[in-house]
C-alpha positions, 0 to 999 in steps of 0.5 A, a space after each residue: 499499499 502506498 496510502 493509508 489514513 491513520 489517526 495520530 501518525 508518527 513519522 518515520 524514515 519510511 513514512 511521510 505524514 501529511 495532515 489531512 484534516 481536523 476532526 471535532 471531538 464528539 461524545 457517543 451515548 445512549 439515547 436515554 442518557 441524561 445528556 443525550 438531549 443536549 445540542 452540545 456537551 462541554 467537558 465539565 458536563 462529563 464530570 463523574 460519568 461512567 466512560 468507555 475509553 480507548 486503551 492507555 497506550 493509544 495516542 488517542 487515549 492520551 489525547 482525551 485524558 489530556 483534554 480532560 485534565 486541561 478542564 479538571 474533569 474525572 471520568 469514571 473509566 468503566 471499560 477500555 477499548 483496544 
């Protein structure tokens, strides 16, 4: 393969990385969740919620954790996805 789309790529000697686009962060939840009817969810709204996160060794998880720390938000990581 000569082309691939990757989240949080790290360039190496063998791989050139060209930023493609910026994505807005979204929150996925059950339609019955207390936050589901809002037009927007702010970081502080996530304080104390049960949360399904990415595995700790993935760059996306580190970025989400960093984002939550900036806003002083702690979530209850109930499960981690690899």
